All heavy atoms as an XYZ file, in Angstrom:
669
protein
N       0.871     -1.214     -0.056
C       0.059     -0.049      0.019
C       0.843      1.178     -0.026
O       1.669      1.375      0.988
C      -0.861     -0.026      1.264
C      -1.870      1.001      1.341
S      -2.946      1.080      2.797
C      -3.796     -0.383      2.594
N       0.835      2.061     -0.975
C       1.571      3.235     -1.236
C       1.295      4.282     -0.009
O       0.156      4.538      0.245
C       1.326      3.900     -2.509
C       2.305      5.065     -2.738
C       1.958      5.603     -4.207
C       3.021      6.912     -4.332
N       2.604      7.586     -5.448
N       2.362      4.783      0.521
C       2.139      5.786      1.620
C       1.536      5.142      2.835
O       0.910      5.934      3.628
N       1.678      3.851      3.061
C       1.000      3.237      4.148
C       1.807      3.392      5.376
O       2.999      3.431      5.390
C       0.743      1.835      3.871
N       1.040      3.463      6.547
C       1.652      3.379      7.880
C       1.536      1.912      8.269
O       0.532      1.411      8.119
C       1.012      4.279      8.889
C       1.062      5.683      8.401
N       2.096      6.525      8.895
C       0.219      6.391      7.642
C       1.893      7.744      8.238
N       0.800      7.807      7.650
N       2.609      1.336      8.833
C       2.554     -0.026      9.250
C       2.477     -0.053     10.859
O       3.174      0.655     11.462
C       3.647     -0.844      8.802
O       3.697     -2.116      9.248
N       1.684     -0.995     11.369
C       1.402     -1.015     12.867
C       1.473     -2.462     13.296
O       1.008     -3.292     12.611
C       0.050     -0.449     13.168
C      -0.157      0.947     12.754
C      -0.743      1.315     11.631
C       0.165      1.982     13.708
C      -1.049      2.664     11.247
C       0.021      3.223     13.323
C      -0.583      3.620     12.122
O      -0.709      4.958     11.735
N       1.940     -2.632     14.569
C       1.850     -3.880     15.173
C       0.756     -3.618     16.259
O       0.995     -2.873     17.182
C       3.113     -4.299     15.762
C       3.004     -5.735     16.399
C       4.287     -6.390     16.710
N       4.286     -7.627     17.453
C       3.670     -8.722     16.977
N       3.488     -8.696     15.617
N       3.667     -9.755     17.548
N      -0.186     -4.489     16.108
C      -1.424     -4.361     17.066
C      -1.337     -5.451     18.019
O      -1.226     -6.672     17.692
C      -2.689     -4.366     16.350
C      -3.941     -4.168     17.310
C      -2.741     -3.214     15.317
N      -1.406     -5.198     19.291
C      -1.280     -6.162     20.413
C      -2.444     -5.975     21.385
O      -2.575     -4.880     21.850
C       0.049     -6.223     21.058
O       1.113     -6.370     20.124
C       0.069     -7.270     22.081
N      -3.161     -6.965     21.618
C      -4.129     -6.955     22.596
C      -3.836     -7.948     23.683
O      -3.805     -9.150     23.454
C      -5.594     -7.276     22.126
C      -6.778     -7.335     22.969
C      -7.096     -5.817     23.353
C      -7.948     -7.997     22.285
N      -3.449     -7.484     24.796
C      -3.071     -8.434     25.942
C      -3.807     -8.092     27.119
O      -4.079     -7.021     27.548
C      -1.468     -7.900     26.315
C      -0.873     -8.745     27.197
C       0.587     -8.512     27.290
O       1.142     -7.573     26.634
N       1.262     -9.146     28.245
N      -4.351     -9.189     27.757
C      -5.172     -9.100     28.943
C      -4.381     -8.362     30.056
O      -3.105     -8.670     30.215
C      -5.436    -10.520     29.300
C      -5.186    -11.337     28.056
C      -4.181    -10.641     27.298
N      -5.009     -7.533     30.741
C      -4.443     -6.901     31.824
C      -4.964     -7.204     33.202
O      -4.711     -6.508     34.245
C      -4.352     -5.425     31.683
O      -5.781     -4.840     31.677
N      -6.048     -8.149     33.166
C      -6.754     -8.438     34.397
C      -6.398     -9.684     35.085
O      -7.125    -10.223     35.921
C      -8.180     -8.353     34.169
C      -8.654     -9.414     33.068
O      -7.852    -10.107     32.615
O      -9.867     -9.468     32.795
N      -5.209    -10.242     34.591
C      -4.772    -11.454     35.149
C      -5.382    -12.828     34.588
O      -5.077    -13.809     35.023
N      -6.334    -12.604     33.668
C      -6.945    -13.807     33.057
C      -5.929    -14.574     32.193
O      -4.786    -14.007     31.831
C      -8.219    -13.509     32.336
S      -7.885    -12.729     30.652
N      -6.156    -15.853     31.882
C      -5.073    -16.640     31.224
C      -5.273    -16.567     29.770
O      -4.600    -17.382     29.113
C      -5.301    -18.053     31.699
O      -6.543    -18.591     31.388
N      -6.087    -15.709     29.242
C      -6.258    -15.611     27.832
C      -4.853    -15.243     27.035
O      -4.104    -14.314     27.526
C      -7.329    -14.557     27.378
N      -4.592    -15.696     26.059
C      -3.477    -15.439     25.265
C      -3.567    -14.089     24.603
O      -4.630    -13.600     24.284
C      -3.217    -16.504     24.185
N      -2.421    -13.442     24.397
C      -2.331    -12.159     23.783
C      -2.697    -12.409     22.300
O      -2.303    -13.459     21.750
C      -1.006    -11.504     24.024
N      -3.242    -11.362     21.722
C      -3.435    -11.419     20.223
C      -2.571    -10.304     19.595
O      -2.575     -9.231     20.076
C      -5.017    -11.086     19.947
C      -5.830    -12.158     20.494
C      -5.119    -11.066     18.393
C      -7.324    -11.909     20.590
N      -1.829    -10.657     18.481
C      -0.937     -9.700     17.965
C      -1.129     -9.870     16.460
O      -1.041    -11.042     16.004
C       0.393     -9.876     18.367
N      -1.085     -8.811     15.621
C      -1.011     -8.918     14.227
C      -0.548     -7.505     13.710
O      -0.403     -6.572     14.442
C      -2.394     -9.141     13.686
C      -3.446     -8.142     14.062
C      -3.730     -7.061     13.167
C      -4.201     -8.273     15.273
C      -4.763     -6.197     13.649
C      -5.100     -7.354     15.598
C      -5.415     -6.361     14.756
N      -0.090     -7.617     12.347
C       0.318     -6.318     11.799
C      -0.751     -5.677     10.995
O      -1.563     -6.526     10.439
C       1.552     -6.553     10.970
O       1.379     -7.571      9.955
C       2.808     -6.937     11.743
N      -0.797     -4.535     10.664
C      -1.791     -3.782      9.964
C      -1.284     -2.719      9.183
O      -0.509     -1.776      9.772
C      -2.907     -3.393     10.954
C      -4.020     -2.614     10.226
N      -5.022     -3.145      9.393
C      -4.337     -1.278     10.127
C      -5.771     -2.234      8.906
N      -5.328     -1.020      9.375
N      -1.509     -2.492      7.944
C      -1.102     -1.310      7.197
C      -2.407     -0.363      6.940
O      -3.468     -0.930      6.585
C      -0.556     -1.701      5.839
O       0.676     -2.284      6.089
N      -2.164      0.783      7.065
C      -3.299      1.777      6.802
C      -2.664      2.977      6.218
O      -1.722      3.478      6.615
C      -4.011      2.099      8.166
C      -5.382      2.691      7.990
O      -5.537      3.786      7.507
N      -6.325      1.858      8.305
N      -3.461      3.647      5.245
C      -3.061      4.858      4.598
C      -3.036      5.999      5.513
O      -2.494      6.983      5.218
C      -3.791      5.114      3.300
C      -5.345      5.410      3.581
N      -6.278      4.441      3.753
C      -5.950      6.590      3.667
C      -7.345      4.957      3.945
N      -7.202      6.316      3.919
N      -3.809      5.868      6.662
C      -3.868      7.027      7.593
C      -2.957      6.825      8.775
O      -2.687      5.620      9.151
C      -5.271      7.080      8.217
C      -6.297      7.610      7.156
O      -6.004      8.564      6.417
O      -7.434      7.191      7.154
N      -2.518      7.944      9.336
C      -1.756      7.902     10.541
C      -2.794      7.788     11.762
O      -3.495      8.817     12.199
C      -1.034      9.260     10.724
C      -0.113      9.259     11.971
O      -0.386      8.491     12.877
O       0.750     10.250     11.924
N      -2.968      6.534     12.191
C      -3.906      6.202     13.290
C      -3.642      6.992     14.426
O      -4.665      7.470     15.165
C      -4.065      4.766     13.487
C      -4.505      4.041     12.207
C      -4.992      4.406     14.599
C      -4.477      2.554     12.233
N      -2.461      7.196     14.885
C      -2.110      7.941     16.152
C      -2.649      9.319     16.029
O      -3.266      9.819     16.939
C      -0.651      7.955     16.271
N      -2.491     10.023     14.853
C      -2.937     11.489     14.814
C      -4.530     11.379     14.778
O      -5.193     12.445     15.310
C      -2.501     12.096     13.499
O      -2.962     11.462     12.404
N      -5.099     10.428     14.275
C      -6.633     10.368     14.316
C      -7.002     10.225     15.724
O      -7.999     10.840     16.141
C      -7.042      9.099     13.480
C      -6.851      9.425     11.894
C      -8.546      8.845     13.754
C      -7.157      8.234     10.952
N      -6.387      9.369     16.500
C      -6.696      9.253     17.902
C      -6.520     10.485     18.627
O      -7.525     10.919     19.388
C      -5.923      8.030     18.600
C      -6.061      8.236     20.191
C      -6.278      6.714     18.079
N      -5.543     11.300     18.300
C      -5.304     12.615     18.889
C      -6.498     13.605     18.630
O      -6.890     14.394     19.405
C      -3.997     13.158     18.668
C      -2.857     12.431     19.270
C      -3.101     12.304     20.842
O      -3.365     13.232     21.459
O      -2.897     11.213     21.272
N      -6.843     13.561     17.303
C      -7.989     14.440     16.920
C      -9.281     14.025     17.535
O      -9.939     14.931     17.986
C      -8.110     14.436     15.393
C      -7.066     15.164     14.687
C      -7.391     15.389     13.207
N      -7.766     14.216     12.394
C      -6.913     13.540     11.708
N      -5.696     13.915     11.634
N      -7.296     12.621     10.996
N      -9.501     12.732     17.764
C     -10.684     12.375     18.430
C     -10.653     12.711     19.912
O     -11.689     13.135     20.462
C     -10.865     10.757     18.346
C     -11.284     10.326     16.927
C     -11.257      8.738     16.922
C     -12.706     10.789     16.538
N      -9.461     12.598     20.522
C      -9.389     12.982     21.855
C      -9.675     14.588     22.018
O     -10.329     14.897     23.181
C      -7.999     12.674     22.431
C      -7.727     11.216     22.734
C      -6.417     11.015     23.095
N      -6.316      9.611     23.638
C      -5.126      8.906     23.784
N      -3.967      9.571     23.450
N      -5.027      7.723     24.143
N      -9.271     15.345     21.101
C      -9.462     16.768     21.201
C     -10.901     17.163     20.791
O     -11.394     18.264     21.296
C      -8.554     17.527     20.308
N     -11.563     16.451     19.935
C     -12.932     16.877     19.386
C     -14.067     16.277     19.821
O     -15.229     16.782     19.676
C     -12.709     16.837     17.879
O     -12.693     15.401     17.437
N     -14.045     14.992     20.421
C     -15.269     14.336     20.809
C     -15.757     14.463     22.225
O     -16.906     14.199     22.549
C     -15.103     12.827     20.554
O     -14.076     12.368     21.439
C     -14.778     12.553     19.102
N     -14.878     14.830     23.071
C     -15.190     14.945     24.456
C     -15.278     13.559     25.135
O     -15.671     13.443     26.321
N     -14.916     12.536     24.472
C     -14.803     11.263     25.016
C     -13.442     11.162     26.063
O     -12.540     11.936     25.614
C     -14.708     10.130     23.923
C     -15.799      9.899     23.134
C     -15.440      8.973     21.879
C     -16.978      9.275     23.840
N     -13.620     10.287     26.926
C     -12.290     10.051     27.760
C     -11.261      9.549     26.823
O     -11.589      8.909     25.806
C     -12.839      8.991     28.581
C     -14.248      9.147     28.856
C     -14.714      9.633     27.488
N     -10.059      9.844     27.191
C      -8.944      9.473     26.326
C      -8.908      7.966     25.887
O      -8.611      7.667     24.714
C      -7.589      9.724     27.001
C      -7.333     11.232     27.007
O      -7.964     12.040     26.399
O      -6.259     11.570     27.659
N      -9.204      7.133     26.800
C      -9.165      5.590     26.479
C     -10.275      5.248     25.549
O     -10.106      4.506     24.628
C      -9.183      4.887     27.726
O     -10.401      5.169     28.438
C      -7.940      4.943     28.552
N     -11.391      5.938     25.647
C     -12.575      5.647     24.697
C     -12.252      6.198     23.339
O     -12.553      5.559     22.363
C     -13.907      6.157     25.260
C     -14.309      5.279     26.478
C     -15.642      5.835     26.994
O     -16.169      6.864     26.666
N     -16.196      5.030     27.916
N     -11.592      7.450     23.311
C     -11.339      8.057     22.159
C     -10.277      7.122     21.248
O     -10.332      6.917     20.128
C     -10.789      9.381     22.184
N      -9.376      6.555     22.053
C      -8.319      5.665     21.486
C      -8.923      4.541     20.928
O      -8.626      3.972     19.890
C      -7.267      5.377     22.549
N      -9.848      3.776     21.752
C     -10.548      2.686     21.356
C     -11.353      2.894     20.123
O     -11.343      2.108     19.062
C     -11.414      2.055     22.450
N     -12.064      4.041     19.966
C     -12.838      4.287     18.923
C     -12.023      4.488     17.646
O     -12.289      3.999     16.631
C     -13.640      5.621     19.262
C     -14.596      6.124     17.969
C     -15.558      5.041     17.611
C     -15.220      7.452     18.358
N     -10.911      5.240     17.760
C     -10.146      5.560     16.601
C      -9.383      4.344     16.042
O      -9.515      4.098     14.823
N      -8.808      3.560     16.916
C      -8.157      2.296     16.469
C      -9.146      1.234     15.916
O      -8.976      0.749     14.961
C      -7.293      1.754     17.536
C      -6.778      0.338     17.264
C      -6.208      2.688     17.926
N     -10.208      1.003     16.735
C     -11.150      0.153     16.310
C     -11.885      0.494     14.959
O     -12.128     -0.366     14.033
N     -12.180      1.765     14.770
C     -12.906      2.202     13.569
C     -12.000      2.050     12.392
O     -12.386      1.713     11.295
C     -13.336      3.704     13.755
C     -14.259      4.350     12.676
C     -15.427      3.407     12.519
C     -14.529      5.706     13.048
N     -10.724      2.554     12.560
C      -9.754      2.408     11.398
C      -9.448      0.858     11.033
O      -9.479      0.546      9.815
C      -8.495      2.980     11.747
C      -8.504      4.593     11.699
C      -9.167      5.150     10.379
C      -8.447      4.775      9.122
N      -9.026      5.215      7.951
N      -9.328     -0.043     11.973
C      -9.153     -1.452     11.742
C     -10.352     -1.950     10.979
O     -10.229     -2.630     10.046
C      -8.847     -2.162     13.092
C      -7.535     -1.838     13.651
C      -7.380     -2.709     15.065
C      -6.322     -2.136     12.833
N     -11.552     -1.714     11.627
C     -12.751     -2.165     11.010
C     -12.998     -1.690      9.536
O     -13.331     -2.430      8.674
C     -13.913     -1.976     11.922
C     -15.283     -2.479     11.412
S     -16.527     -2.181     12.588
C     -17.977     -2.793     11.642
N     -12.912     -0.359      9.443
C     -13.226      0.253      8.129
C     -12.300     -0.231      7.064
O     -12.812     -0.476      5.890
C     -13.292      1.707      8.234
O     -11.896      2.258      8.644
N     -11.006     -0.609      7.379
C     -10.081     -1.123      6.401
C     -10.614     -2.512      5.930
O     -10.465     -2.771      4.768
C      -8.669     -1.216      6.987
N     -11.095     -3.429      6.787
C     -11.607     -4.706      6.506
C     -12.872     -4.493      5.676
O     -13.101     -5.180      4.670
C     -11.855     -5.545      7.716
C     -12.538     -6.906      7.296
C     -10.408     -5.751      8.426
N     -13.764     -3.637      6.082
C     -15.001     -3.477      5.411
C     -14.754     -2.978      3.952
O     -15.378     -3.479      3.006
C     -16.011     -2.596      6.164
C     -17.157     -2.082      5.330
C     -16.364     -3.234      7.419
N     -13.836     -1.989      3.874
C     -13.576     -1.464      2.585
C     -12.926     -2.597      1.566
O     -13.249     -2.623      0.467
C     -12.660     -0.239      2.603
C     -12.184      0.396      1.281
C     -13.526      1.148      0.698
C     -11.209      1.548      1.546
N     -11.965     -3.321      2.095
C     -11.380     -4.335      1.331
C     -12.418     -5.368      0.871
O     -12.190     -5.969     -0.211
C     -10.215     -5.060      2.053
C      -9.459     -6.016      1.362
C      -8.235     -6.550      1.958
O      -7.730     -5.880      2.873
O      -7.876     -7.689      1.693
N     -13.455     -5.645      1.683
C     -14.427     -6.685      1.366
C     -15.775     -6.007      1.080
O     -16.798     -6.808      1.277
C     -14.408     -7.758      2.481
C     -13.163     -8.372      2.744
N     -12.733     -9.495      2.002
C     -12.184     -8.047      3.591
C     -11.526     -9.870      2.399
N     -11.101     -9.080      3.369
N     -15.880     -4.979      0.565
C     -17.162     -4.246      0.343
C     -18.135     -4.989     -0.497
O     -19.375     -4.683     -0.421
C     -16.846     -2.796     -0.072
C     -16.304     -2.679     -1.577
C     -15.952     -1.270     -1.860
N     -15.048     -1.094     -2.953
C     -13.739     -1.174     -2.847
N     -13.145     -1.317     -1.703
N     -13.042     -1.053     -3.973
N     -17.681     -5.827     -1.462
C     -18.642     -6.537     -2.242
C     -18.992     -7.989     -1.545
O     -19.882     -8.653     -2.152
C     -17.915     -6.872     -3.642
C     -17.492     -5.614     -4.376
C     -17.266     -5.689     -5.815
N     -16.647     -4.653     -6.495
C     -16.871     -3.366     -6.437
N     -17.827     -2.915     -5.683
N     -16.209     -2.463     -7.191
N     -18.412     -8.207     -0.524
C     -18.858     -9.456      0.158
C     -20.153     -9.205      0.920
O     -20.358     -8.272      1.574
C     -17.796     -9.771      1.256
C     -17.875    -11.073      2.000
O     -19.173    -11.505      2.321
O     -17.047    -11.790      2.229
N     -21.150    -10.145      0.742
C     -22.434     -9.958      1.355
C     -22.463     -9.811      2.833
O     -23.339     -9.169      3.441
C     -23.243    -11.270      0.920
C     -22.622    -11.696     -0.316
C     -20.954    -11.314     -0.221
N     -21.442    -10.239      3.411
C     -21.362    -10.270      4.873
C     -21.288     -8.786      5.305
O     -21.832     -8.392      6.349
C     -20.074    -10.912      5.389
C     -19.670    -10.788      6.930
C     -20.735    -11.480      7.662
C     -18.356    -11.473      7.137
N     -20.670     -7.903      4.509
C     -20.547     -6.545      4.865
C     -21.458     -5.604      4.129
O     -21.423     -4.339      4.323
C     -19.100     -6.144      4.519
C     -17.971     -6.782      5.408
C     -17.235     -7.834      4.755
C     -17.826     -6.616      6.719
C     -16.337     -8.576      5.410
C     -16.944     -7.287      7.394
C     -16.077     -8.325      6.740
N     -22.428     -6.115      3.404
C     -23.295     -5.278      2.576
C     -24.102     -4.312      3.477
O     -24.443     -3.101      3.269
C     -24.210     -6.154      1.812
O     -25.084     -6.884      2.533
N     -24.601     -4.794      4.751
C     -25.425     -3.912      5.539
C     -24.675     -2.925      6.308
O     -25.310     -1.958      6.787
N     -23.452     -3.049      6.478
C     -22.621     -2.073      7.264
C     -21.845     -1.055      6.350
O     -21.610      0.054      6.928
C     -21.840     -2.781      8.245
C     -21.352     -1.826      9.271
C     -20.491     -3.378      7.501
C     -20.602     -2.464     10.457
N     -21.558     -1.308      5.154
C     -20.726     -0.424      4.407
C     -21.250      0.931      4.331
O     -20.527      1.880      4.603
C     -20.556     -1.101      2.934
C     -19.529     -0.318      2.228
N     -19.898      0.620      1.281
C     -18.003     -0.354      2.200
C     -18.843      1.099      0.683
N     -17.775      0.472      1.246
N     -22.599      1.165      4.039
C     -23.107      2.514      3.933
C     -23.182      3.128      5.300
O     -22.832      4.244      5.369
C     -24.410      2.394      3.233
N     -23.615      2.379      6.147
C     -23.797      2.955      7.579
C     -22.431      3.392      8.156
O     -22.315      4.433      8.844
C     -24.479      1.987      8.527
N     -21.392      2.591      7.954
C     -20.116      2.952      8.417
C     -19.650      4.255      7.717
O     -19.142      5.061      8.431
C     -19.110      1.812      8.187
C     -17.708      2.004      8.733
C     -17.830      2.050     10.181
C     -16.841      0.709      8.371
N     -19.890      4.379      6.473
C     -19.389      5.700      5.768
C     -20.207      6.843      6.340
O     -19.622      7.938      6.571
N     -21.463      6.701      6.720
C     -22.303      7.771      7.164
C     -21.819      8.116      8.637
O     -21.631      9.293      8.873
C     -23.725      7.324      7.352
C     -24.428      7.209      5.980
O     -23.890      7.658      4.908
O     -25.603      6.564      5.976
N     -21.433      7.180      9.341
C     -20.923      7.379     10.739
C     -19.583      8.073     10.648
O     -19.285      9.098     11.369
C     -20.700      6.136     11.569
C     -20.106      6.299     12.848
C     -20.929      6.759     13.971
C     -18.816      6.068     13.126
C     -20.341      6.944     15.261
C     -18.156      6.180     14.350
C     -18.998      6.704     15.420
N     -18.701      7.753      9.835
C     -17.368      8.416      9.683
C     -17.514      9.844      9.127
O     -16.957     10.687      9.687
C     -16.430      7.567      8.759
C     -15.994      6.266      9.396
C     -15.268      8.348      8.439
C     -15.371      5.262      8.486
N     -18.484     10.056      8.215
C     -18.712     11.463      7.782
C     -19.166     12.306      8.912
O     -18.758     13.491      9.116
C     -19.643     11.445      6.558
C     -18.870     11.140      5.248
C     -19.735     11.273      4.109
N     -20.814     10.283      3.939
C     -20.646      9.042      3.547
N     -19.345      8.617      3.136
N     -21.705      8.198      3.462
N     -20.065     11.663      9.794
C     -20.764     12.472     10.806
C     -19.657     12.787     11.833
O     -19.552     13.840     12.363
C     -21.879     11.783     11.429
N     -18.846     11.813     12.079
C     -17.688     11.941     13.100
C     -16.694     13.156     12.579
O     -16.227     13.975     13.430
C     -16.945     10.702     13.310
C     -15.937     10.594     14.366
C     -16.507     10.759     15.726
C     -15.307      9.148     14.346
N     -16.426     13.094     11.371
C     -15.434     14.002     10.797
C     -16.086     15.565     10.813
O     -15.318     16.371     10.963
C     -15.139     13.737      9.393
C     -14.082     12.620      9.286
C     -13.766     12.286      7.819
C     -12.724     11.213      7.704
N     -12.383     10.980      6.283
N     -17.441     15.535     10.752
C     -18.043     16.981     10.716
C     -18.129     17.515     12.102
O     -18.341     18.765     12.096
C     -19.372     16.836     10.052
O     -20.262     16.203     10.785
N     -17.982     16.766     13.089
C     -17.901     17.254     14.406
C     -19.260     17.411     14.959
O     -20.279     17.214     14.330
N     -19.322     17.931     16.253
C     -20.530     18.123     16.954
C     -21.433     19.237     16.490
O     -21.067     20.109     15.775
C     -20.114     18.532     18.374
C     -18.772     18.846     18.325
C     -18.127     18.393     17.037
């Protein structure tokens, strides 16, 4: 992916449970860290929720976009686009 940012995503339990950590790499054309900072500044969400929203939304939207013709994603593609546009337009 041209101009892509590469990330290593790790989800590691912090509550002492025995679940294994999940780790994978992800490339995205956007700088996800800067998106999280913009969400922290503009949404009024607590920092951890803004981070979860930004990271989760970018990971999910990349998968939905890549598989937009797959019937599994047909119901969410338009709604996700509407949500992202509303989020970008601010309160």
